[in-house]
C-alpha positions as CSV (number, residue, x, y, z in Angstrom):
1,M,-234.8,-18.4,-46.0
2,A,-234.8,-21.4,-43.8
3,F,-237.6,-24.0,-44.5
4,S,-238.8,-25.3,-40.9
5,L,-240.9,-28.3,-40.3
6,F,-242.0,-27.4,-37.2
7,G,-245.8,-27.9,-37.2
8,C,-245.8,-29.9,-39.9
9,N,-248.2,-33.2,-40.0
10,K,-246.4,-36.0,-41.5
11,K,-248.8,-38.6,-41.9
12,E,-247.5,-42.1,-41.6
13,K,-248.7,-45.3,-41.2
14,V,-247.4,-47.3,-37.8
15,D,-247.1,-51.3,-38.3
16,N,-249.8,-53.8,-37.3
17,L,-248.9,-54.4,-33.9
18,T,-248.4,-50.7,-32.9
19,F,-252.0,-50.1,-34.5
20,Q,-253.3,-53.0,-32.4
21,Q,-251.7,-51.5,-29.4
22,Y,-253.3,-48.2,-30.0
23,V,-256.6,-50.6,-30.1
24,A,-255.9,-52.3,-27.1
25,S,-255.0,-49.4,-25.1
26,G,-258.4,-47.6,-26.1
27,N,-256.6,-44.6,-28.0
28,Y,-259.5,-43.3,-30.2
29,N,-257.5,-40.4,-31.9
30,K,-254.5,-42.4,-32.8
31,I,-256.9,-45.0,-34.2
32,E,-258.9,-42.7,-36.5
33,N,-256.0,-40.8,-37.9
34,Q,-254.4,-44.1,-39.0
35,L,-257.2,-45.6,-40.4
36,S,-257.7,-41.9,-42.3
37,Y,-253.9,-42.9,-43.6
38,G,-255.2,-46.0,-45.0
39,I,-254.1,-48.6,-42.8
40,D,-255.7,-51.8,-43.3
41,P,-258.5,-52.3,-40.7
42,N,-258.1,-55.9,-41.2
43,N,-254.4,-56.2,-40.0
44,I,-253.2,-59.3,-38.4
45,I,-251.0,-60.4,-35.5
46,N,-250.7,-63.5,-33.2
47,D,-252.1,-66.2,-35.6
48,G,-254.9,-63.9,-37.1
49,V,-256.2,-61.6,-34.3
50,T,-257.5,-58.5,-35.8
51,P,-257.9,-55.2,-34.6
52,I,-262.0,-55.8,-34.2
53,M,-261.3,-58.8,-32.2
54,T,-259.0,-56.6,-30.0
55,A,-261.4,-53.8,-29.6
56,S,-263.9,-57.0,-28.5
57,V,-261.6,-58.4,-26.2
58,N,-261.3,-54.9,-24.2
59,D,-265.1,-53.9,-24.6
60,Q,-264.3,-51.1,-26.7
61,V,-267.7,-50.5,-28.3
62,E,-266.9,-47.0,-29.8
63,I,-263.6,-48.3,-31.6
64,I,-265.8,-51.4,-32.7
65,E,-268.1,-48.7,-34.6
66,L,-265.2,-47.0,-36.0
67,L,-263.6,-49.7,-37.4
68,H,-266.7,-51.0,-39.1
69,K,-266.7,-47.6,-40.5
70,Y,-263.5,-48.3,-42.3
71,K,-265.0,-51.5,-43.4
72,A,-263.5,-53.9,-40.8
73,D,-264.7,-57.4,-41.2
74,L,-266.9,-57.9,-38.3
75,N,-266.7,-62.0,-39.2
76,A,-263.3,-62.4,-39.7
77,Q,-261.8,-65.7,-38.1
78,S,-258.1,-66.1,-36.8
79,E,-256.4,-69.4,-37.4
80,K,-258.1,-71.1,-34.3
81,G,-261.7,-69.7,-35.6
82,W,-262.0,-66.8,-33.0
83,T,-264.3,-64.0,-33.9
84,A,-265.1,-60.8,-32.4
85,V,-268.2,-62.3,-31.4
86,L,-266.4,-65.3,-29.6
87,Y,-263.9,-62.9,-27.7
88,A,-266.9,-60.8,-26.6
89,S,-268.9,-63.6,-25.1
90,E,-265.8,-65.3,-23.4
91,N,-264.8,-62.0,-21.8
92,G,-268.4,-61.3,-20.9
93,N,-268.7,-58.4,-23.1
94,L,-272.0,-57.7,-23.1
95,K,-271.9,-53.8,-24.7
96,S,-269.6,-55.2,-27.2
97,L,-271.6,-58.4,-28.2
98,K,-274.8,-56.4,-28.6
99,K,-273.0,-53.5,-30.8
100,L,-271.4,-56.4,-32.9
101,T,-274.9,-58.0,-33.2
102,E,-276.4,-54.5,-34.2
103,L,-273.6,-54.3,-36.8
104,G,-274.5,-57.7,-38.4
105,A,-271.9,-59.7,-37.1
106,N,-272.5,-63.9,-37.2
107,I,-273.4,-65.0,-33.8
108,N,-273.2,-69.1,-35.1
109,L,-269.6,-69.0,-36.4
110,T,-267.1,-71.5,-33.8
111,L,-263.6,-72.1,-32.8
112,K,-262.4,-75.2,-35.1
113,G,-263.4,-77.4,-32.2
114,G,-266.9,-76.5,-32.9
115,E,-267.4,-74.2,-29.7
116,N,-269.6,-71.5,-30.3
117,P,-270.2,-68.2,-28.7
118,V,-273.1,-69.1,-26.4
119,L,-270.6,-72.5,-25.1
120,Q,-267.7,-69.8,-24.7
121,A,-270.2,-67.8,-22.4
122,C,-271.6,-70.6,-20.5
123,F,-267.9,-71.7,-19.8
124,R,-266.9,-68.5,-18.4
125,N,-270.1,-68.2,-16.5
126,H,-271.8,-65.3,-18.3
127,P,-275.2,-65.8,-18.5
128,E,-276.5,-62.2,-19.6
129,C,-274.3,-63.1,-22.7
130,A,-275.7,-66.6,-23.5
131,K,-279.2,-65.3,-22.7
132,F,-278.6,-62.2,-25.4
133,L,-277.5,-64.5,-27.7
134,I,-280.0,-67.1,-27.5
135,D,-282.7,-64.5,-27.5
136,S,-280.7,-63.1,-30.8
137,G,-281.0,-66.8,-32.4
138,A,-278.0,-68.3,-31.4
139,I,-277.8,-72.0,-32.6
140,I,-277.2,-74.1,-29.6
141,G,-277.2,-78.0,-28.8
142,I,-274.5,-79.1,-31.2
143,P,-271.8,-80.8,-29.4
144,T,-268.6,-79.8,-29.6
145,E,-265.9,-82.3,-31.6
146,I,-265.2,-83.6,-27.7
147,G,-269.4,-83.8,-27.2
148,L,-269.3,-80.5,-25.4
149,T,-272.8,-79.1,-25.3
150,E,-273.8,-75.7,-23.2
151,L,-276.3,-77.7,-20.9
152,I,-273.1,-79.8,-19.9
153,V,-270.7,-76.8,-19.1
154,A,-273.7,-75.1,-17.3
155,S,-274.3,-78.3,-15.3
156,D,-270.9,-78.3,-14.5
157,L,-270.1,-75.1,-13.3
158,G,-273.7,-75.4,-11.5
159,N,-275.1,-72.4,-13.0
160,L,-278.7,-72.9,-12.2
161,E,-280.1,-70.1,-14.1
162,L,-278.3,-70.9,-17.3
163,V,-279.3,-74.6,-17.1
164,K,-283.0,-73.4,-16.7
165,M,-282.3,-71.1,-19.7
166,L,-281.1,-73.6,-21.9
167,L,-283.3,-76.3,-21.3
168,N,-286.2,-73.6,-22.3
169,R,-284.5,-73.8,-25.5
170,F,-282.9,-77.4,-25.9
171,D,-284.8,-80.6,-24.9
172,N,-281.8,-83.0,-25.2
173,V,-281.4,-83.2,-21.3
174,N,-279.5,-86.4,-22.0
175,S,-276.6,-85.7,-24.3
176,I,-273.4,-87.2,-24.0
177,N,-269.7,-85.9,-24.1
178,K,-266.9,-87.9,-25.5
179,Y,-266.4,-89.7,-22.1
180,G,-270.6,-90.7,-22.0
181,E,-271.1,-87.9,-19.4
182,T,-274.6,-86.3,-19.4
183,A,-275.3,-83.0,-17.8
184,L,-276.6,-84.7,-14.9
185,I,-273.5,-86.7,-14.4
186,R,-271.2,-83.5,-14.2
187,A,-273.3,-82.0,-11.9
188,S,-273.7,-85.4,-9.4
189,L,-269.8,-85.3,-9.6
190,R,-269.7,-81.6,-8.6
191,G,-272.1,-81.7,-6.0
192,H,-274.5,-79.2,-7.4
193,K,-277.5,-79.9,-5.6
194,K,-279.9,-77.6,-7.0
195,V,-279.0,-78.3,-10.4
196,T,-279.2,-82.3,-10.1
197,K,-282.2,-81.8,-8.7
198,F,-283.7,-79.5,-11.7
199,L,-282.1,-82.2,-14.4
200,I,-284.1,-85.0,-13.0
201,T,-287.4,-82.9,-13.0
202,K,-286.6,-82.0,-16.7
203,G,-286.0,-86.1,-17.4
204,A,-282.7,-86.4,-16.9
205,D,-281.7,-90.2,-17.0
206,K,-280.0,-91.1,-13.6
207,N,-279.0,-94.9,-15.0
208,I,-277.0,-93.5,-18.3
209,I,-273.3,-94.8,-17.7
210,D,-270.1,-93.1,-18.5
211,Q,-266.8,-94.5,-20.2
212,S,-265.6,-95.3,-16.8
213,G,-268.6,-97.6,-15.8
214,K,-270.0,-94.8,-13.3
215,K,-273.4,-93.8,-13.4
216,A,-274.3,-90.2,-11.6
217,I,-275.0,-92.0,-8.3
218,D,-271.4,-93.4,-8.2
219,W,-269.7,-90.1,-9.0
220,A,-271.6,-88.7,-6.1
221,N,-270.4,-91.8,-3.7
222,E,-267.1,-91.4,-4.8
223,N,-266.8,-87.6,-4.2
224,Q,-269.1,-88.0,-0.7
225,H,-271.7,-85.8,-2.0
226,I,-274.2,-87.2,0.4
227,E,-277.3,-84.9,-0.3
228,I,-276.2,-85.5,-4.4
229,K,-277.0,-89.3,-3.4
230,R,-280.2,-88.8,-1.7
231,I,-281.7,-86.8,-4.4
232,L,-280.4,-89.3,-7.3
233,T,-282.0,-92.2,-4.8
234,E,-285.5,-90.4,-4.0
């Protein structure tokens, strides 16, 4: 009697890259099958990227939950320090960020240069993610290796909502980066009138000189920001 393989469900694990492609495409069934076959939920590709990081980039909450069920490391870090929380923050994926936090992920792990999740959210202009992280107890105000703080980044972008939120939690309005620049200098250089005015009301020092020998008003002059110059001389 002939033996037929038709209908045989052969359980084979795929390679790491293929599995992560399943994650990236959101193929829940294939991911679940592979996990049940014993594939490592913490396998890595591309300098240490894990499946839960890939799911966070793509805002795949159900897959994050599935990977966690199979013991995926919520706090795994790539060679550069990326975590699932950092990826979710940078990409503005609030749903994933909330789920990761709910599952117990550490929201204070940083990149190798000291960039934290709140800073990444500020840098990419995702105030809703920054607010959630701060409300969840994220530490802010610690300068990176190049002296960046969340306030300097938000001021450079001209995001008044973020600036106000940060100054409600962080009182060093005159922190400086490695170039000697303050939040006020960056806002003045960029021509952000509302942010410049608000920073001054919060005690920003108009007389701080950066490493190029310029004050906020000098940058306003150089970039022909007439309204900024007026605000700075009031």
